[in-house]
SEMARDREN-678064 format. One record per residue: x, y, z of N, C-alpha, C in turn. Coordinates in Angstrom, 3 decimals. Layout:
N
X Y Z X Y Z X Y Z
...
end
This chain:
143
40.353 -41.891 -22.961 40.451 -41.806 -24.405 41.927 -41.764 -24.796
42.353 -42.707 -25.602 43.733 -42.775 -26.070 43.879 -41.873 -27.296
44.816 -40.938 -27.220 45.040 -39.979 -28.308 46.187 -40.486 -29.179
45.859 -40.778 -30.428 46.788 -41.461 -31.324 47.122 -40.600 -32.531
48.391 -40.663 -32.948 48.832 -40.050 -34.200 49.284 -41.168 -35.126
48.990 -41.016 -36.396 49.409 -41.990 -37.398 50.539 -41.392 -38.212
51.634 -42.128 -38.275 52.779 -41.745 -39.096 52.749 -42.601 -40.353
52.622 -41.963 -41.486 52.539 -42.669 -42.756 51.110 -42.656 -43.262
50.898 -42.024 -44.401 49.539 -41.872 -44.933 49.383 -42.530 -46.294
50.106 -43.631 -46.492 49.904 -44.440 -47.682 48.667 -45.305 -47.501
48.559 -46.360 -48.279 47.359 -47.206 -48.243 47.050 -47.716 -46.842
48.015 -48.322 -46.177 47.743 -48.891 -44.857 47.571 -47.794 -43.812
48.313 -46.701 -43.940 48.163 -45.585 -43.010 46.791 -44.945 -43.101
46.265 -44.825 -44.315 44.914 -44.281 -44.496 43.884 -45.161 -43.804
44.050 -46.471 -43.956 43.134 -47.410 -43.317 43.225 -47.311 -41.793
44.449 -47.270 -41.279 44.617 -47.161 -39.825 44.033 -45.855 -39.303
44.277 -44.763 -40.001 43.745 -43.463 -39.555 42.220 -43.505 -39.482
41.594 -44.060 -40.496 40.123 -44.153 -40.501 39.633 -45.047 -39.373
40.316 -46.156 -39.122 39.914 -47.059 -38.040 40.077 -46.406 -36.671
41.186 -45.717 -36.459 41.394 -45.015 -35.183 40.320 -43.954 -34.997
40.051 -43.197 -36.049 39.053 -42.121 -35.963 37.662 -42.649 -35.613
37.349 -43.867 -36.036 36.031 -44.456 -35.754 35.954 -45.146 -34.401
37.084 -45.412 -33.779 37.067 -46.189 -32.533 36.498 -45.354 -31.387
35.568 -45.902 -30.612 34.930 -45.123 -29.543 35.841 -44.778 -28.369
36.955 -45.494 -28.205 37.845 -45.212 -27.081 39.180 -44.620 -27.528
39.217 -44.155 -28.764 40.440 -43.547 -29.286 40.099 -42.235 -29.976
41.090 -41.390 -30.050 40.939 -40.127 -30.771 42.141 -39.979 -31.689
41.882 -39.856 -32.969 42.946 -39.552 -33.923 43.215 -38.061 -33.796
44.442 -37.701 -33.427 44.749 -36.286 -33.203 45.622 -35.672 -34.277
46.384 -36.492 -34.996 47.275 -35.950 -36.022 47.752 -37.064 -36.929
48.191 -36.657 -38.107 48.838 -37.569 -39.046 50.101 -36.900 -39.560
51.016 -37.723 -40.071 52.233 -37.199 -40.683 52.652 -38.111 -41.821
53.135 -37.507 -42.872 53.750 -38.242 -43.966 54.763 -37.316 -44.622
55.890 -37.865 -45.041 56.893 -37.045 -45.723 56.345 -36.513 -47.040
55.371 -37.213 -47.605 54.672 -36.731 -48.798 53.490 -35.895 -48.299
53.723 -34.607 -48.197 52.738 -33.709 -47.574 51.332 -33.796 -48.179
51.183 -33.938 -49.510 49.820 -34.063 -50.043 49.068 -35.278 -49.498
49.779 -36.372 -49.257 49.125 -37.555 -48.675 48.655 -37.262 -47.261
49.508 -36.620 -46.477 49.129 -36.262 -45.103 47.953 -35.291 -45.111
47.988 -34.319 -46.003 46.902 -33.329 -46.077 45.576 -33.996 -46.438
45.619 -34.942 -47.351 44.401 -35.658 -47.764 43.789 -36.422 -46.593
44.622 -37.156 -45.869 44.123 -37.941 -44.734 43.660 -37.017 -43.611
44.431 -35.979 -43.337 44.058 -35.029 -42.285 42.701 -34.399 -42.583
42.495 -34.001 -43.820 41.208 -33.396 -44.186 40.070 -34.398 -44.074
40.297 -35.622 -44.550 39.257 -36.651 -44.496 38.859 -36.983 -43.064
39.823 -36.900 -42.128 39.560 -37.292 -40.741 39.352 -36.102 -39.804
39.517 -34.893 -40.309 39.303 -33.711 -39.472 40.363 -33.504 -38.411
41.630 -33.805 -38.753 42.727 -33.633 -37.816 43.831 -32.809 -38.478
44.873 -32.544 -37.719 45.981 -31.782 -38.283 46.965 -32.715 -38.988
47.641 -32.159 -39.984 48.770 -32.839 -40.624 50.017 -32.205 -40.029
50.738 -32.963 -39.247 51.952 -32.448 -38.604 53.018 -32.168 -39.663
53.862 -31.204 -39.375 54.928 -30.826 -40.304 56.104 -31.791 -40.257
56.222 -32.548 -39.167 57.337 -33.479 -39.023 56.975 -34.572 -38.024
57.723 -35.659 -38.088 57.548 -36.715 -37.087 57.946 -36.192 -35.714
58.978 -35.353 -35.674 59.427 -34.792 -34.401 58.308 -34.018 -33.718
57.490 -33.339 -34.500 56.344 -32.606 -33.940 55.380 -33.560 -33.237
55.161 -34.720 -33.831 54.285 -35.740 -33.227 54.879 -36.222 -31.906
56.167 -36.563 -31.930 56.800 -37.101 -30.728 56.890 -36.074 -29.603
56.962 -34.800 -29.942 57.066 -33.743 -28.933 55.710 -33.316 -28.380
54.641 -33.711 -29.022 53.309 -33.238 -28.640 52.805 -33.875 -27.347
52.306 -33.033 -26.456 51.681 -33.563 -25.242 50.224 -33.946 -25.491
49.763 -33.769 -26.720 48.407 -34.171 -27.100 48.376 -35.572 -27.713
49.539 -36.221 -27.794 49.654 -37.560 -28.386 50.107 -38.542 -27.310
49.308 -39.589 -27.110 49.650 -40.644 -26.149 50.340 -41.824 -26.828
49.999 -42.052 -28.086 50.480 -43.233 -28.795 50.655 -42.917 -30.273
51.529 -43.679 -30.912 51.729 -43.527 -32.348 51.522 -44.862 -33.038
50.978 -44.778 -34.223 50.841 -45.931 -35.088 51.771 -45.673 -36.266
52.782 -46.501 -36.408 53.815 -46.302 -37.423 53.482 -47.138 -38.646
53.161 -46.445 -39.738 52.811 -47.097 -41.001 53.626 -46.471 -42.134
54.844 -46.106 -41.820 55.737 -45.457 -42.770 56.538 -46.510 -43.543
57.466 -46.040 -44.362 58.342 -46.956 -45.094 59.197 -47.755 -44.115
59.429 -49.007 -44.430 60.161 -49.920 -43.541 61.475 -49.357 -43.001
62.312 -48.701 -43.814 63.589 -48.216 -43.267 63.455 -47.184 -42.136
62.264 -46.638 -41.939 62.060 -45.656 -40.865 61.532 -46.273 -39.579
61.061 -47.501 -39.628 60.372 -48.101 -38.476 61.219 -48.109 -37.202
62.418 -48.624 -37.268 63.241 -48.731 -36.055 63.533 -47.352 -35.470
63.857 -46.392 -36.319 64.116 -45.034 -35.831 62.883 -44.465 -35.143
61.720 -44.627 -35.770 60.493 -44.078 -35.187 60.101 -44.807 -33.901
60.333 -46.099 -33.834 60.071 -46.831 -32.593 60.937 -46.244 -31.473
62.212 -46.084 -31.748 63.129 -45.534 -30.741 62.719 -44.118 -30.330
62.330 -43.297 -31.295 61.909 -41.926 -30.988 60.631 -41.922 -30.149
59.705 -42.802 -30.480 58.451 -42.870 -29.724 58.706 -43.301 -28.284
59.524 -44.319 -28.109 59.844 -44.798 -26.761 60.537 -43.698 -25.968
61.484 -42.997 -26.585 62.182 -41.907 -25.898 61.207 -40.814 -25.476
60.147 -40.634 -26.253 59.140 -39.610 -25.940 58.048 -40.136 -25.018
58.100 -41.423 -24.672 57.092 -42.000 -23.782 55.765 -42.283 -24.455
55.777 -42.450 -25.766 54.545 -42.732 -26.517 54.423 -44.232 -26.755
53.257 -44.783 -26.496 53.001 -46.182 -26.829 53.108 -46.348 -28.339
53.447 -47.563 -28.776 53.735 -47.792 -30.193 52.994 -49.007 -30.733
52.376 -48.826 -31.893 51.961 -49.945 -32.735 52.659 -49.705 -34.054
53.533 -50.619 -34.439 54.310 -50.468 -35.664 53.963 -51.568 -36.640
53.739 -51.179 -37.881 53.541 -52.165 -38.938 54.807 -52.993 -39.105
54.669 -54.176 -39.601 55.801 -55.050 -39.867 56.520 -54.616 -41.128
57.732 -54.988 -41.345 58.696 -55.472 -40.359 59.322 -54.304 -39.613
60.031 -54.596 -38.547 60.714 -53.533 -37.811 61.795 -52.926 -38.693
62.514 -53.755 -39.415 63.550 -53.295 -40.355 63.931 -54.484 -41.210
64.572 -54.249 -42.326 65.019 -55.353 -43.179 66.369 -55.922 -42.748
67.077 -55.184 -41.891 68.375 -55.625 -41.388 68.213 -56.198 -39.978
68.584 -57.447 -39.798 68.494 -58.057 -38.474 69.378 -57.321 -37.478
70.530 -56.841 -37.927 71.409 -56.078 -37.035 70.699 -54.817 -36.539
69.956 -54.153 -37.413 69.238 -52.936 -37.000 68.096 -53.285 -36.052
67.418 -54.385 -36.300 66.357 -54.839 -35.399 66.943 -55.119 -34.018
68.068 -55.819 -33.976 68.710 -56.123 -32.695 69.179 -54.863 -31.981
69.693 -53.892 -32.728 70.118 -52.617 -32.123 68.922 -51.885 -31.537
67.816 -51.906 -32.243 66.585 -51.267 -31.740 66.122 -51.972 -30.462
66.113 -53.293 -30.482 65.691 -54.058 -29.304 66.584 -53.759 -28.106
67.883 -53.646 -28.345 68.811 -53.335 -27.255 68.550 -51.942 -26.699
68.240 -51.017 -27.577 68.026 -49.629 -27.146 66.740 -49.464 -26.352
65.706 -50.203 -26.687 64.409 -50.023 -26.031 64.066 -51.157 -25.073
64.970 -52.092 -24.890 64.693 -53.305 -24.131 64.222 -53.118 -22.709
64.589 -52.035 -22.067 64.207 -51.817 -20.675 62.998 -50.911 -20.513
62.349 -50.560 -21.598 61.254 -49.602 -21.522 60.004 -50.202 -20.885
59.226 -49.347 -20.305 57.906 -49.726 -19.795 56.821 -49.263 -20.762
57.232 -48.580 -21.842 56.295 -48.093 -22.849 55.745 -49.296 -23.628
54.432 -49.394 -23.774 53.873 -50.516 -24.542 54.278 -50.420 -26.018
54.728 -51.550 -26.556 55.141 -51.636 -27.954 54.528 -52.893 -28.545
53.933 -52.742 -29.709 53.374 -53.902 -30.394 53.720 -53.816 -31.868
54.011 -54.953 -32.453 54.271 -55.041 -33.879 53.022 -55.597 -34.541
52.509 -54.889 -35.528 51.307 -55.320 -36.227 51.612 -56.390 -37.255
50.995 -57.529 -37.125 51.106 -58.586 -38.124 49.761 -59.280 -38.165
48.954 -58.911 -39.141 47.566 -59.358 -39.161 47.396 -60.852 -39.430
48.454 -61.546 -39.804 48.340 -62.973 -40.072 49.084 -63.804 -39.022
49.406 -63.184 -37.901 50.207 -63.844 -36.866 49.659 -65.219 -36.484
48.356 -65.364 -36.381 47.774 -66.618 -35.922 47.173 -67.437 -37.067
47.469 -67.050 -38.292 47.019 -67.786 -39.464 47.906 -69.025 -39.619
47.338 -70.248 -39.557 48.155 -71.457 -39.660 49.003 -71.498 -40.935
48.544 -70.865 -41.987 49.291 -70.846 -43.231 50.548 -70.001 -43.171
50.683 -69.197 -42.117 51.852 -68.336 -41.956 52.658 -68.682 -40.714
52.408 -69.823 -40.103 53.161 -70.201 -38.904 54.552 -70.680 -39.303
55.450 -70.588 -38.355 56.822 -71.015 -38.626 57.467 -71.492 -37.331
58.582 -72.149 -37.457 59.269 -72.662 -36.275 59.780 -71.528 -35.394
60.049 -70.352 -35.980 60.518 -69.216 -35.193 59.521 -68.860 -34.094
58.235 -69.035 -34.388 57.208 -68.697 -33.405 57.284 -69.583 -32.168
58.027 -70.661 -32.257 58.176 -71.564 -31.124 59.362 -71.189 -30.242
60.182 -70.249 -30.704 61.361 -69.836 -29.954 60.920 -68.837 -28.875
61.210 -69.102 -27.589 60.709 -68.238 -26.512 61.036 -66.762 -26.692
62.253 -66.397 -27.125 62.577 -64.973 -27.236 61.797 -64.309 -28.358
61.311 -65.084 -29.322 60.529 -64.514 -30.423 59.120 -64.146 -29.967
58.702 -64.707 -28.832 57.352 -64.434 -28.325 57.362 -63.387 -27.222
58.503 -62.741 -27.001 58.603 -61.775 -25.914 57.542 -60.690 -26.056
56.883 -60.392 -24.983 55.882 -59.336 -24.963 56.477 -58.119 -24.296
56.411 -56.985 -24.967 56.922 -55.725 -24.424 55.821 -55.083 -23.609
55.979 -55.080 -22.298 54.988 -54.435 -21.441 55.626 -53.420 -20.541
end
């Protein structure tokens, strides 16, 4: 059973928390949001704890993986923190709005064995394909 915490309890975070909670091979163990009422609402709806901080999630030995659904400017920092803590990561898109910050994050976590995935629900939609998807480094899989 994969024990997952969701960071970010806005619209997409609420959906992810509910989906994780319903999955037969996953356990939603905690949620966090800087807007405490949002975290409390999701925690109550799913029967889990609302962590007081992201650091609490990353330090927990009860969390195997994190799903990052926070504001975009926090994604790269949270990815780096999760990898440093040995937590698998699923992060909503984009990693950051600054390509320099994305590259810095990639350099920092490039040698990790921690599974990392970027969520993009239209990745294989022909209407959203682009030439970038043909570039080998853009298809790198983090394993």
